[in-house]
N, C-alpha and C positions, 0 to 999 in steps of 0.2 A: 633492714639496712638503714631506714630512716631513724629508727629508735637508737640504733648503735651510733649513728652519726651524732645524735643529740648527746648521748652519754659521753662520747669522746670529746665533744665540744665543751661540755661542762667540766670534765676532768682536766682538759688541757687548757681551759681558760680562753678558748677561741670560739667565737660565734660563727655560724655558717654565713652570716652576712651582716651588713650594717644598714639599718633602715631608719628612716626618719620616724620619730615618734608620731603616733596618731592611730586612729582606728583602722583595722584591716578592711580592705574592700574585696578580698578574694572569697570565693565560695568554699564550702567544705570540700575536703579532698584536693585542695589547691594550695600551692606554695606561693608565698608572697615574696617576690624578688625585691632586692634592695632598691631597684629603680622604680618600683611600684607595679611592675607587671605580675601577672598570675600565670603559673604553669602547673602541670599535673604533678601530684606528689611523687609518682613513680619515676619522674625525670630527675629528682634530686639525687645527687651522688651517683649518677650513672656514667660518669666519665666524660660527659659532654656538657659544655656550658650552654644552657638553654636560656638563662636570664641574660639580658643585655649587659649587665655588670658582672656576670659570672658568679653571682652570690650563691647559686644552687650547688656549686661544687666546692664551697669553702667549708672547712671543718669536717671533711669526709675522710674516712680511713683509707690508707694507701696499702700497697702490698707489703711494705716493711713495718707495718704497725703504727706508723706515724699518722698525723693528720695534715690536711692541706691548710696551709696558713694563708691569710689574706695578704695582698700586696702591702709592702711596707709604706706607710704614709711619708710624704715628704716633709710634713710639718711636725712640730713637736708632739710627742705622744701625749694622749689625754691622761690626766691624773687618775690614779686608781680610785674606784668608787669608795665612798665613805661607808662605814658600817651601817647596815640596815637599808642600804640603797643598792640598786642594780646599775650596771654599766649601760651606756647608750646602746640601744638595740636589744635590750632585755626587758622581761616582764617579771615582776615579783609576785609570787603566790602569797596569799594572806596567811593561811595556817596549814602547815608550818611555813614560815617565810623562806622562800628560796627563789633563785633566779632561773628563768627558762628563756629560751630564745623568743624574741618577739614574734617571729613568724609562726610559732605554735599557738599564738593567741587567736581565739575565735576561728579555729580551723575545723571545728566540729568534733574534736576528740579531746577529752580532758587530760591535762598533763599535771595539774596541781591536785593534791589530795582533797582539797575542799572544792574542786571544780571552779575556782575563782577565775581561771583563765577563759572559761566559757560563759561567764556572767556578763550581763549588760552588753551583749554583742548586738550589732545592728541586724535587724530582721531582714530576710530576703524573701520576697514573695515568689511564687512559682513563675517560671519563664513562660510567657505567652507567645505562641507561634501563630502568626496570621496566615502566612503562605508556606505551609509545610508541617512537619512533625517535629516534636521535641526529642532530643536524645534522652536515653534512659537515665543519665545522671542529671538531667535538667539543666545542662550548662550551655546548650546551643540548639539552634533550630536548623533543620535540614530540609531543603526543598524536596517535594515528593519525587521530582525527576532525578534527584541525586541519591535516592535510596536504592540499595541493591545494584549499584552501578560498578562494583568492583573496586571502588576507591573509598578510603576511610575519611569520612567527614566528621564523625563523632569521636571524641577521645576515648570513649568506652566501647567503640566498635559496634554500637547498637544499630547503626544505620545499615550494617551489612549482616545482621542476624535475622534468622527466621525468613529467609528469602525463598520464594517458590518460583516455579517456572513462569507464572503469570507476573510476578513482581520483579523478577530478575531483569536487569537492564544492561545492555552491552553498549556503553557510550565510548566514543572515540575521544582520546585525550592527546594533548601536545600537538595539535595541528599546526604545521609549519609549511612554508613555501619558499621556493627558490626560482629565480628566472633562468631561462635557458637561452643560449646564444641563438637558437633557431627561432626565438620568439614565443615559445611555449612556457607554461608554468608547471613545475613539478611539485606536487603535494606529498608530504610525508606526515604520518601520524602514528600514535601508539595503539597497537591492537588491544581491544578490551581483554581483560583477564578471563581465562576459561572460556574463550569464544569457541563454539563448535564450528570447526573449519569446514566440515562437510555440508553444513546446512545454512551458513551465513555468508554474506558478501556485503560489499560497501556501495553506497550511492553517494554521488557528489552533487550537491545543490550549489548553483551559482546564479548571481543576478547582478545587473549594473547598479552601482550606487545611486540611490534616489528612486529606484523602481521597486514594486512590490512583488512582481511575478518571478518565481524561481524557475530556472531551467534545470532539469534532472538529467544527469549523466549516469547511466548504469555501467559500472566497471566490469561486471561479470567476473569478479575476482575477489578473493579474500586477502590479497596482498596489501601491505600497509603503505603503499606509495602508488602514485598515479600521475601521468603526464597529460595535461590539458593542452590540446593543440588547436582548439576551435575558437579561442577567444579573440576579440578584436585587439589589435596592437595599441599600445599607449592608452589603455583604458583601465579604469578602476572598478574592481568587482568585489562583491562579498561572497565568501565561499564557506561552506560547512560540509562535513562528511557524516552520513548516517549509516547505521548498521541495519541490514535487512536479514532476518532469520525466518525462513519460510514465509508465512503470511504476516508476521509481526515486524513492525518497524520501530527501532529503538532510536528515539530522538536525542538531540544534544543541544546544549545551550552555547557551546563553543563555536564561535564564528570569527573568521579572520578577514581582513581587507587586503587585497593584493592589487598590484599595479603591473599590468602586462608590459613586457619590453616594447621598445619602439620597433616599428616595422619599416619596410622599404617604402619611401614616399612615392606618390603618383608623379607623373611627368609634369614639369612646368607648362603653363599654357601661354598661348599667343606670343610665340617667339617673333620678334620684329628685328629686321636688319636694315641699316641705312648707312649711306656714305655722305650724308649732308654735312660736310665739314670742309675745312680749308686745306686738308692734307691728304694726298694720295696714299693708298695702301692702308687706310684705317677704316675699320668697320665698327659701328656702334650696335651692340646687341642688347635688347631689352626683352623682358618676359614677365609673366604674372606668376605668383607662387602656385604650387600645386593645390588642387581642390582638397585633397586629403594627404597631409604630410605624414600622418601616423607617427608623430613625434615632433621633436624640435629640429628644424632645418638648420644645420650648422653652417653650411656653405653650399655654393653651386659650382658645378664643373661645366665649363664651356669648351666644347671640342670643335675643331674645324679641320678641313682637309681640302686639297685641290680636287676639283671634279675629276672623277675617275681614279683618284689615288686610293691606296689601301690603308695608309697610315693616318692616324688622327693625332693632332696636336691639341693639348689641353691647356686650359687656363682657369685659375680659381677666382671666385668672386664671392664676397659676403653680402652683396646687394643684388637686386634684380636688374641692374644695368652695368654694362662693362664695355670697354673699348679694346678691340684687338688691332694691334698696330704691326707695322713692318710686313704687310702682305704685298704680294706682287701685283702691281697694277695690271689691268686688262686680263686678269686670270680669274676664272670662275671658282669660287670657294663654296663649300657646303658647311653649314653650322648646325649644331644641336646642343641642348643643355639638359642637365639632370640635377636634382636636388640630393643632398647628402644628410643623413641622420646618423645617430649612433649605430644603427643597424648596418649602414653601408650606403652605397650609391644606388639611387632609385632608378626608375625607368626613364629612358630618354624621350625627349620631346620629338615632335615631327622635325624632319630635316628640311632646312631652307637654304637657298643658295643666293649668292650676290657676287657681283664683280666690283671690287673696290676702286671706284672712280669718284672724282669730285662731283658732288651735287647730284648724284644719280638717285632719283626717286621715281616711283610709279604710283602716283595717287590713284585711289580706287574708291568708288562710291557704290553702295548697295541699296536697292529698293526691293520690297517684298510685298506679296499679297497672300493672305492665308485663309484657308478653310481647313479641311483635313489633309490638304496638300499645300505645298508652298511653291510659289513662283519667285525665283531669285534673279534679279536683273542687275548686271554689273556695268559700270561706266569707267573706262580707263583712258587716261590721256596718253598712255604709252602705245605706240603703234606696233611694236614688235612683240606681241603677246602670243606665245605658243599655246598655252592652255590656262584654264582657271581651276583652282583647287577650292572646293566648298566643303566646309566642315559643319555639320549640324550636331549640336550638343544639347543634352537635356538631363534633368535631374529628377528622378522619381522619388528618391529618398536620400537620406544622409549617408548612405553607405558608399555610393560611387557615382561619379558623373559619367554618363555614357555618351558616345559620339558615333557618327557615321560620316565617312569621307566620300566625296563625289569629285570626279575629274571631268570637266567639260571643255569643249573648244569654242562653243558659242557663249554669248553673253547672257543667256537665260537658262535656268534649271528648274524643272518641275519635280519636286520631291513628293511622292505619293505615299499612301498607307501610313500616314502619321497618326499619332494618338490624339484623340479629341481632348480639348481642354488642357493642353500642355504647353508650357513656355519653352521655346527653342532658342538657343543662341546660334546665330549664323555668322561664321567666320569665313571670309573669302580673301584670297590673294591671287595675284597673277604671276604666272611663271613665264619669264621672258628670256631672251638670249643672254642678257647681262645679269640675270638673277631673279629672285622673287621680290615682288613688291611688298610694302607693308600691308598688314592684315587689316581689313575693314570689318567691324563688328556691328551687329544689330540683334535685337531680340524681338521675336514674333510669337504670338500665342494662337494656337488653333482654336476653332470654335467648338461648341458642344461641351459635354460634361465628361470628365476623365473617368474611365471605368474603375470599378472597385477592385481591390487586390484579392486574389484567391486566398482562401484559408487552407493551409497545407497541414496534413498529418502524415508523418512518416514513422515507420517502426521496422525494426530488423526482424526478418523471418528466420534467418539462420546466418551462417558465416559469410554468405555471398549474396543474399537476396534482401532487398528492402522494398516494403510495400508502401507506395505513395498514393494518397487520395486527397482530393481537394474539393472544396465547395465554392460556388460563385454566386453572385447576385446579378441578375440581368441575363440577357441572352448569352449563350456560350460562344467562344471564339471557334474558328475553324481548326486551328492547330495550337497545341500547348507544348511548351518546352520544359523539361525537368532538368535542372542544372545541379551539379554536385561536385564537391572537392573535399580534400582532407584538411584544408586550412581556410581561414577567413579571407585572406588576400587572394588565394587561388580561386575561391568561389566567384570573385568579381573580376578577376583578370584572366585566368586560364581554366575555366570550368569545363568539365565534361558534360555532355548533354544528350538527351533522348527526346524525340518528338512523338506526340500522340494526339489523336483527335478525341479521346475519351477523357473522363475526369478521374481516372485512376491508372496506375501503371506499376509494374513490378520491375525494379531496376536491379541489375546484376553488377556487383562491384568485384574487384579483383584482389582485395586484401582485407584482413581483419583489423580495421582501423576505425578511427572516429571520422564521421562524414557530416558535412553540412549540405542540406538540400533546400532548394527553392524552386518554385514553379511560376510561369508567367505565360501570357498569351503571346504568340509570335506571328500569327497570321489570322486575319488580314492586317493587323497592326501589332506593334510591339507594346504590350501593356505593362503596367507597373508590376513588379515582382512581389511575391508573397514574402512574409517574414521567414527567415531561415529556420529550419528544423534540424536539431542535432540527433544523430543516430550513432550508437556504438554497436558494431557488429558482434554477433554472438558466435563464439567458437562452436564447432560441431559437438565437441565433447561436453558442452555446457547447455545444449538445447533441451527443452522439456519434452517429455513423451507426447505423442500425438494421439488425438481421438480418444482420450480417456473417457470412459462411460461405464455405467453399471448395467450388467446384463440381467441379473436377478437379485432381489433383496428379500430375505426371509427374516424370521424373528431373531436369530442368533448368528447369521452369516450372510454374506453377500458375495456375488461373483463380479469381479472387475475385469475390464478388457481394455487394452491400449495397444498402440504401435510404437516402435522405437523412434527416436528423434530423426533418424535418417534411414533410408532403405538399405536392406541387405548389409547389416553390420558384419564386418569380417571376423570379429571375435565376439564371444559372449559378453553381454552388457550386464552390469550389476545395478539393479534397481532397488531403491529404498521406498517402501510404502509407509508413509507417516500417517498415523491415525490419531486424531485428537478427539477425545470425548468431551463434547461441548457441555454436557451436564455435570459430569464428575470432575472436569478440569484436569484430566490426566491425559498423558500422551504415550504412545507406543510406536516402535519402529520395527518393521519387518524387512528382510532382505531376500532378494530373488535374483538368481543368475540365469540368464537365458540368451540365446542368439536368435530366437524365432522372430519372424516379421510381424506376428500377431501374438500378443501375450495375454493369457487368461490366468487370473489369480483368484483363489478362494480365500476370502477374508473371514476368519472364524473368531470366536470369542466375543461377539457383540451381545448386547443386552436388548431384550425386547422393549420396544418403545423408546429406544435411545436416539440421540442426535450426534452425528459424527462429521468431522471435517477430514476428508481423505485427500492426500496429495501423493503424487508419484514423481520421483525424480531419479536421475542417474546418481550413482554413488559419489562421484567426484565433481558434482556440479551443484549450482544453487538455484537454477530455474526449475520450477515444478509445474505440473498440471494438477488441478485440484477441483473438487466439487464437494457438495454436502450430501450426507446420506442419512436417511431416517428409516430405522427398522420398524417392522410391524409390531404392535403391542401384543401382549398375551390376550387370548379371547376371553369373553365373559363366561363366568361359571354357568353351567346348564342346569335346567330343572329347578329353578329357584321357586320355592313354595313356602307357605306360611301355615303355622298351626297355632290356634288360639287356645289359651288357657284362661283361668279365671282372672288373673291380674297381670298377665304378661302374654307375649307371643314368642314363638320360635320361628326362625328362618332356617330353611334347609336347602342345600344345593349339592350338586355333584362335584367331586374333586376334579381340579384341573389336571391332575396327574393321569387321569383316565385318557384324556386326549393329547396332552403335552407330555411326552416322555421325559423331557429335560426339566420339567417343573419340580422344584424341591418343596415338599410340604412344609418344611420348616420356615419357608418364606411367609406363609400364611395369607390371610385375607383381611381386608378392612371393610367396615360396614359404615355407610352413611345414610342419613335420613333427611328428607325434605318435607316440611309441613307447609301445605299450600295455603292454610288459613293465615298463619303468621308470616308466610313467605320467608322462612328461615331454614337454612341447611345446617346440619350439625354432624360432626364426626362421632360415631358411637363407640368405636374401638376396633381392635383387630384380634384375630384368633387363628390358630393353626388347625382347628377342627372344621368340619363342614356344616356346622350349625352355629346359631348365635341367638342368645336370649335377650329380648327387648322388653322393658317394663316402663311404667310411668307414662303410658300413652293417654292422651286426653280424648274424652268422648266428643263426638261431633267433628273431629278433625280428619282431614284426608292426608295420608302419608304416602310418600314414595320412598321405598327402601332400595338401596343399591349395594351390591356386593362385587368387589373386584380384587384382583391380586394386589397384595400390599405394595404401596409405593416405597421405593428404595431410597429416595433422596429428596427431601423437601417438597413433597407433592409431585415428584417427577418419577419417571420410569415406572408408571403404574400400568395395570391391566385394564382391559375394557370392562365397563360396569354392566352387570345384569340388573335390570330394574323390575320392581314389583309395586303396583299401585294397591293401596289398602284403604278401605272405607270403614271406619269404626262404627258407623250407623247401620251397617248391614245391607247396603244397596248393591253389593256385588262388586266384582272386579271390573274395572273400566275396560272398554274395548282396546285401549292402547297398551294393555299389559303385555309385557314381552314374554312372560313365562306361562300364562294360562292358569295361575293358581286361583283358589276360591277362598272366601272368607269362612271363618269357623262357624258363624251363625247360619249361613246358607247351607253349609254341609250338614248341620244337625237337622234341618228340615227336609232338604232335598233327598238325602240318602234313604230314609225310611219310605218316603213316597215312591221313589224309584223301585225300591224292593217290592212293595205291594203291587205296583203296576206289573212288575216282572212276573210275580206269582199269578196274577190274573190272566196275563197273556198266555203263560204256560198252560194253565187250566183250560182255557178256551181251545187251545190247539189240541189238547188231549181229547176233549169232547168231540171236536170236529173229526178227529181221526177215527174214533170209535164209531161215530155215526156213518162215516164213509164206508168203513168195513162192513157194517151191517147192511147198508143199502146194496153194496156190491154183491154180497152173498145172496140176498133176497132176489136180486135181478137175475143172477145166474141160474138160480133154481127155477125161477119163473120162466125164463126163456127155454130152458131145457125141457120143461114139462109141456110146453106148447109147440114144440118143434115137430113138424111132420116130415119125416125123411122121404116118404113116398111122393108127397106133393112138392117137396123142396121149398116149403114156406113155413112161416110162423105167424100165429095170430096173437095180438096183444089186446088187452082190455083193461079197463080200470077196475073191474070187479075181481074178486078173489077167485071165483070159480067160473070157468067158461064152458059153454056147450057147443056142439057142432051146429046147432040151429041158431046161434047168435050171429045174425047177418050184419048187425051194425058194428061189430068189432073191427078195428083196423087190421089190415093184413099186409105183410111184407113178403114178397115172393122173389125168386131168383136165386135161392140157396142152392148150393151144390155140395155134394159129399166130399169132394176133393179140394174145394177152395174155401178156406176159412174166412169168416166174416165177423167183425166186431160191431156189436150194437150197444149203444149207451143211451 
């Protein structure tokens, strides 16, 4: 298409663009726009103007066979070129002289017959990439984190080629946010291409601007949107979304900054009422701004009503002081005030009352004495005091200001069980028959050191249970309170709570939502709260299996056992067993459907000596239970022996197929040798036979030979080695030898000697046997010849012939004809 565009341009007398003369700065395979920009050649004449000046679409053929003409200039047309010269924006070839478009000059392809358009071109050195890899065309650098992320960063697509499961990255793109009227933030993003929906889900990371620590929110979902309800109002955060696929987390460089909507403000403080003016029926109200406005306070609403009345009359004020006029004298009125932000009207202050009369005031003075309890003494000049209202306020952190109200009739209050080392604000006013006196303020600090905050860890166990545990420094308190809510403001204003005396607790919630948790000591004192912990409940259908473990592991298979995520499933559950071969970097998935409360699965097809990462999850969930699995290697070959020849030795062993039925002889064996003199190990080779020839051994060296099943991958997946120690000097086999073989020299000497000894022993046994038979026969004949049946006795003598008169011969008597007797 590009060549045809050039031909048409030359024939029609129209150049694809007009460019200022000068050397081209574009790389090969790039088009030089008239504005100086460079684009890919394949973008020329594609129907889209990619150059800022549209010069890549000039001089291109159209459907009716014409060419695209450049816009008509407003100035006078340039004079035609003189003979032997080219027009502006063209280059003249030398031999033969002809004009070609200037953008074809130095583009890496010759267009002149003498290649003069590619002569004297500026050289371009190879692009150097410091942080990342270079595209295959050498035109750009791509960060390693941007390779195989599903998005084209190289114009030649090389950053998305040759991607494997290990290099493939699923990165979130187009992360955006919108505020919600309820004060939450809704995040939306583009799901990565080809994302496995059954095994991947998204994690949301957020942190306050200016901090380093990220808070992680597990969405338990693969949807491309999420609503965050646990952020502080009117606060700036940094947010990013990561993809989690099984045990691999795919990171992203895209991060956005969000500003949460304003929240409802806290109530204004220290409402003061007075009638110290020259006009009856007028009350002046003043107050302090809220401790936490959670936004910009636009105005205040002051409401008042007659004592006992149900209707309130309101009045607006843009400052913290206002006058309410035209009230009925000698009538008791109640007043309250609230701040207003863009979110709406906040909480109301405490209610105070007053009777609008001239000059009515009730001055009040406060004195205090502090330890871990406070004595508050009031002095009032007003005689008609019904009761006193005392408010103790304190601030443990910047989240919220806490307070406690007391109502007393005497002029002294003892507030006990306060926190050591804490500053308290004491506010007191008197309640009289004509209204409330102005508030008297003072600040007191208790003695001692303030206790440390507990360190809380909270995690979701399932759809309704959260495990909370915390650690403390120092002696424990008697009672702790665990407080939780579904939003930041509710956590400090209307939290739900559970008390415990231990340092851990399982909290049951009633919905699958986001929760904020904190813990604090509540007895014998109210201690500082912990930092809040964020928890997203896990739906039952997305819980991981329980108690996953291996029952038995063999060379090629293993028995796994686990329990379903919840007891007694009503329908069969589909489990996915994901097996990742750590050595071969390969993965397999198996599927199992069962409704049993205990699941047992036989995992086959493993390799001896392998390392595997096994995870089990439900088919439609992303949480999994996992563990690592190591199979037993193949045993060592048996009966490893050595045979010595003149200039070499042979190693012999039994085939592994004799013991291992699944062993394939084509796998073979590999032989290694260790020389103890040089302290050097060497690989001798491999064989599919059960013998191996070794030569070039050095005299005086001690060798250790090892034979094992051949390794399958880079020195891994090997069998156990059989070892044989060999002494070339003929000192025999060392006692550490595993197979009991003998050297060839020892065999040549010992075997003949053993044979001769065997012959000698056998000859001696034959001689002894013959002598024994001869003696036995002689004794029997001798005994029978001397036996006297009449006397029942036998006479023995050392002589050969005995007579009746031989009185010195020994005699044995007591023989009987019917009782045999053996004499030796």
